[in-house]
C-alpha positions in Angstrom: -0.9 -5.2 5.1 -3.5 -4.3 7.7 -2.3 -2.0 10.5 -4.3 -0.9 13.5 -4.6 2.8 14.3 -2.3 2.4 17.2 0.4 0.8 15.0 0.0 3.6 12.4 0.4 6.2 15.2 3.6 4.5 16.5 4.9 4.3 12.9 4.2 8.0 12.4 5.9 8.9 15.6 9.0 6.9 14.7 9.2 8.4 11.2 8.9 11.9 12.5 11.3 11.4 15.4 13.9 9.7 13.1 13.7 12.4 10.4 13.9 15.2 13.0 16.8 13.6 14.9 18.7 13.1 11.6 18.2 16.7 10.7 16.4 15.7 7.5 13.4 18.0 8.2 12.7 21.2 10.0 9.2 21.6 11.4 7.4 24.6 10.0 4.1 23.6 11.5 2.9 22.2 14.8 4.2 18.7 15.5 0.6 17.3 15.8 -0.3 18.6 12.3 2.7 17.0 10.7 2.1 13.8 12.6 -1.5 13.8 11.4 -0.3 14.2 7.8 2.1 11.3 8.1 -0.5 9.0 9.6 -3.0 10.0 6.8 -0.3 9.3 4.2 0.2 5.8 5.7 -3.5 5.1 5.7 -3.9 6.3 2.1 -1.0 4.0 1.1 -2.6 1.0 2.8 -5.9 1.8 1.2 -4.3 2.0 -2.3 -2.6 -1.4 -1.7 -5.9 -3.0 -0.5 -7.6 -1.6 -3.6 -4.9 -2.9 -5.8 -5.2 -6.4 -4.2 -9.0 -6.5 -4.8 -8.6 -5.3 -8.4 -5.9 -7.9 -9.1 -8.1 -10.6 -7.7 -11.0 -9.5 -9.8 -8.9 -9.3 -13.0 -7.5 -12.8 -12.2 -11.0 -14.2 -11.9 -12.2 -12.6 -15.1 -9.1 -13.9 -16.9 -9.6 -17.4 -15.6 -13.3 -17.4 -16.6 -12.4 -16.3 -20.1 -10.0 -19.2 -20.2 -12.7 -21.5 -19.0 -11.2 -22.2 -15.6 -7.5 -22.2 -16.6 -6.9 -25.4 -14.6 -3.2 -25.5 -15.6 -2.5 -21.9 -14.5 -0.5 -21.2 -11.3 -3.0 -18.8 -9.7 -0.6 -17.4 -7.1 2.0 -16.6 -9.8 -0.5 -15.1 -12.1 -2.0 -13.0 -9.3 1.5 -11.7 -8.4 2.1 -10.8 -12.1 -1.2 -8.9 -12.3 -0.5 -7.1 -9.1 3.0 -6.0 -10.3 1.5 -4.8 -13.6 -1.3 -2.8 -11.9 1.2 -1.4 -9.3 3.5 -0.2 -12.1 0.5 1.4 -14.0 -0.7 3.1 -10.8 2.8 4.0 -9.7 2.5 2.1 -6.4 5.6 0.7 -4.8 4.9 -2.8 -3.3 
């Protein structure tokens, strides 16, 4: 999923506000520092998911080439299966 910086900022603000309001966290550092860390975590997660998608597509293409095209293969289903396997191996929650 591709999010703009503005959307990531709003998401970070919402997460921080909700956790603070619910008493789930107590801020031990400046609010801006914590907000920056939340935004960076979201960006890193998005990047990991994008990398996973690219790797899954590359692996699918390699597999289909080795099967000489795999005309009878459901590409969408196989891509989903590859992504799920890679995500499990990399401990990424989709």
